[in-house]
C-alpha positions in Angstrom: 44.2 -45.3 10.0 45.1 -47.8 12.8 44.2 -47.2 16.4 47.0 -46.0 18.7 48.5 -48.4 21.2 47.4 -46.1 24.1 43.8 -46.2 23.1 44.0 -50.0 22.6 45.2 -50.3 26.2 42.5 -47.9 27.5 39.8 -50.1 25.9 41.4 -53.2 27.3 41.6 -51.6 30.8 37.9 -50.6 30.6 37.0 -54.2 29.6 39.1 -55.5 32.5 37.0 -53.3 34.9 34.0 -55.6 34.1 35.7 -58.7 35.5 34.7 -59.8 39.0 36.5 -62.0 41.5 36.6 -65.7 40.6 35.3 -65.4 37.1 36.3 -67.6 34.1 36.8 -65.2 31.2 37.4 -66.0 27.6 39.5 -63.6 25.5 39.2 -63.1 21.8 42.1 -62.1 19.6 43.3 -58.5 19.2 42.5 -55.9 21.9 40.9 -58.4 24.2 44.2 -60.3 24.5 45.6 -57.1 26.3 43.1 -57.5 29.1 45.3 -59.6 31.5 47.8 -56.7 31.6 45.2 -54.5 33.2 43.7 -56.5 36.0 43.5 -54.7 39.4 46.0 -56.2 41.9 44.6 -59.1 44.0 41.8 -59.9 41.6 41.7 -63.7 41.0 40.4 -64.7 37.5 40.9 -67.6 35.3 41.4 -66.6 31.6 40.3 -69.2 29.2 41.4 -69.8 25.6 39.7 -72.1 23.0 43.0 -73.7 22.2 43.0 -75.3 25.7 44.4 -73.0 28.4 42.5 -72.1 31.6 44.6 -69.7 33.7 46.4 -67.4 31.3 48.5 -64.7 32.9 50.0 -61.4 31.5 52.2 -61.3 28.4 55.6 -62.7 29.2 58.6 -60.4 29.1 60.9 -60.6 26.0 63.1 -63.7 26.4 60.7 -65.4 28.8 58.3 -66.7 26.1 57.5 -70.5 26.0 57.1 -71.6 22.4 54.4 -74.1 23.4 52.3 -71.6 25.4 50.2 -69.2 23.4 46.7 -67.7 23.3 44.0 -68.3 20.6 45.6 -65.7 18.4 49.0 -67.6 18.5 50.7 -64.9 20.7 52.9 -65.9 23.7 51.2 -65.9 27.1 52.1 -66.9 30.7 50.3 -69.3 33.0 49.2 -68.4 36.5 49.5 -70.7 39.5 46.6 -73.2 39.3 46.4 -72.9 35.5 45.8 -75.9 33.3 46.0 -77.3 29.8 43.4 -79.4 27.9 42.6 -80.1 24.3 40.3 -77.9 22.2 37.3 -80.3 22.5 37.4 -80.0 26.3 37.9 -76.2 26.0 34.8 -76.0 23.8 32.9 -78.3 26.2 33.5 -75.7 28.9 32.0 -73.0 26.7 29.0 -75.0 25.5 28.1 -76.1 29.0 27.9 -72.4 30.0 31.0 -72.6 32.3 32.4 -69.3 31.0 31.3 -66.2 32.9 32.3 -63.6 30.4 33.8 -63.4 26.9 35.5 -60.3 25.5 35.4 -60.3 21.7 36.3 -58.1 18.7 33.6 -57.4 16.1 32.9 -56.1 12.6 29.4 -54.8 13.5 27.0 -54.9 16.4 23.3 -54.0 16.1 21.2 -51.9 18.5 19.6 -55.2 19.6 22.9 -56.7 20.4 23.3 -58.9 17.3 26.9 -59.8 16.7 28.6 -60.0 13.3 32.3 -60.7 13.8 33.4 -63.5 11.5 33.3 -62.6 7.8 33.1 -59.8 5.2 31.6 -61.5 2.2 34.0 -61.7 -0.7 37.0 -61.3 1.5 39.3 -63.9 2.9 37.4 -66.3 5.1 38.9 -66.3 8.6 36.3 -68.7 9.9 33.9 -68.3 12.8 36.2 -70.0 15.3 34.7 -70.3 18.8 32.8 -67.0 18.5 29.4 -68.6 17.8 29.5 -70.8 20.9 30.9 -68.0 23.1 28.3 -65.5 22.0 25.5 -67.9 22.8 26.8 -69.5 25.9 29.0 -67.0 27.9 27.0 -65.4 30.7 28.1 -61.9 29.6 29.4 -60.8 26.2 31.5 -57.7 25.9 32.5 -56.4 22.5 35.7 -54.3 22.1 36.0 -52.6 18.7 36.5 -49.3 16.8 33.5 -47.0 16.7 33.8 -46.7 12.9 35.3 -48.8 10.1 38.1 -47.6 7.8 35.6 -45.7 5.7 34.3 -43.8 8.7 31.0 -45.6 8.9 29.6 -46.6 12.2 30.1 -50.2 13.3 27.2 -49.9 15.6 24.1 -50.2 13.4 20.3 -50.5 13.4 20.6 -53.9 11.5 23.8 -55.8 10.8 24.5 -55.9 7.0 27.2 -58.6 7.6 26.4 -62.3 8.3 25.6 -62.8 12.0 27.6 -64.8 14.4 24.7 -64.8 16.9 21.6 -62.7 17.5 20.8 -60.6 20.6 23.8 -61.8 22.5 25.9 -58.6 23.2 25.6 -57.0 26.7 28.2 -54.2 26.4 30.2 -52.4 23.6 33.4 -50.7 24.3 34.7 -48.5 21.4 37.5 -46.0 21.1 34.9 -43.3 21.8 32.5 -44.7 24.4 30.9 -47.5 26.3 27.4 -48.7 25.5 25.1 -51.2 27.3 22.6 -53.3 25.4 19.4 -54.1 27.3 15.7 -54.9 26.7 15.1 -51.2 25.7 17.9 -51.1 23.2 21.2 -49.3 23.3 22.3 -46.9 26.1 25.3 -44.7 26.1 26.9 -45.2 29.6 30.4 -43.6 29.3 32.1 -41.2 26.9 35.9 -41.2 26.5 37.3 -37.7 26.5 38.0 -35.6 24.5 34.9 -36.8 22.7 31.5 -35.3 23.5 28.1 -37.0 23.7 27.2 -35.3 20.3 30.4 -36.8 18.7 29.4 -40.3 19.8 25.8 -40.0 18.7 26.9 -38.7 15.3 29.1 -41.8 14.9 26.4 -44.2 16.0 24.2 -45.4 13.2 21.1 -46.3 15.3 18.9 -45.1 18.1 20.8 -44.6 21.4 19.5 -43.4 24.7 21.9 -41.4 27.0 22.1 -42.9 30.4 21.0 -40.9 33.5 24.3 -42.1 35.1 26.4 -41.1 32.1 30.1 -40.7 33.0 33.2 -39.2 31.3 36.6 -40.7 31.5 
């Protein structure tokens, strides 16, 4: 069953709350591409895409799209004042040099140690790793936005990833449709629970050890 649009926007808004003034932020395809629509007013940020845009704005209104201006997923975007274009090699150069402050990515699985598996399910169509490997290793902060469970109801947060890794020990935060987790030296910590879910609901759907934060919040 697909996730409702309201929940997709709630997750995007929660990811947007991690963005600080003046950051360069790379957005993956899917829910992360909704993040520019949820920035607090007055927050200046440069959104970066591997296809060569630095300075993406919110999704354009119907009829205002520019056929030559799209994000890494191929969907229309706008450009903010001061935005720029470059080719993909330069866009990847920015990533590899560590110039990206944060990346917000989708994933297939994340382990309790912050291992990221987000590029292939063996035997299925090969989408390719794209820029995820460089982003996972070089962005200063890695935020994953994904469903808590897969289509079979199995947790996507696991003790050990069973799918091929994109990068090891790189994820700093996981935002699901149920909760927000932080990943630190001491493993996974439950930081926030999305109502109407309870702590017990979340722990039941998390297939690894998880500590409940002393500052746990509900939203």
